C-alpha positions, -999 to +999 in steps of 0.1 A: -119+106+233-085+123+239-067+092+241-081+078+210-073+107+191-036+108+205-031+071+198-043+076+161-019+105+157+008+086+173+002+055+147+001+078+118+033+100+130+051+065+135+041+053+100+054+084+084+089+083+104+091+044+096+090+054+058+109+087+060+141+072+076+138+040+057+170+034+038+167-001+028+166-013-007+132-030-016+125-066-023+107-065-056+086-090-071+060-096-098+025-104-081-012-108-093-037-083-087-064-105-066-090-079-059-100-044-071-120-019-047-130+018-051-136+036-016-156+067-018-174+087+010-190+120+008-165+140+028-133+126+014-116+116-017-123+086-037-096+059-032-087+032-058-073+001-041-056-031-056-054-062-035-022-083-041-008-117-023+031-120-022+051-152-027+054-156+011+014-152+012+016-115+029-015-097+018-014-060+009-040-034+000-025-007-020-037+028-030-031+038-066-039+066-092-072+063-109-056+060-143-036+033-129-065+015-115-085+021-149-058+005-168-055-026-147-077-061-141-078-086-117-055-115-128-030-088-141+007-089-131+022-057-115+054-052-097+052-051-057+082-032-038+082-043-005+104-024+021+118-033+058+110+001+071+133+019+095+117+003+123+111-030+110+077-022+099+074-032+063+053-012+037+048-019+002+043+001-033+031-011-065+041+000-100+032-011-135+052-037-152+074-024-181 
């Protein structure tokens, strides 16, 4: 159990450092929302997830705020910002189109 906890902590820490040290500009593209999900559990907060597929066929499941989720529909275009990451571990963010 201790090994699993240690590995989980290490993976989370690596992800945070990858994000915090990243100085690269994002590659942005307008993509279509392919799926919408709500994940909720008794002991954790509700998560609102939008799935998109980028032009290079990379799939992302991105967490958004509840108002953003409520104002979005499957098939709607959104702005996806894909970052290289400090350790070449890509990550993405999502924004509304103006």
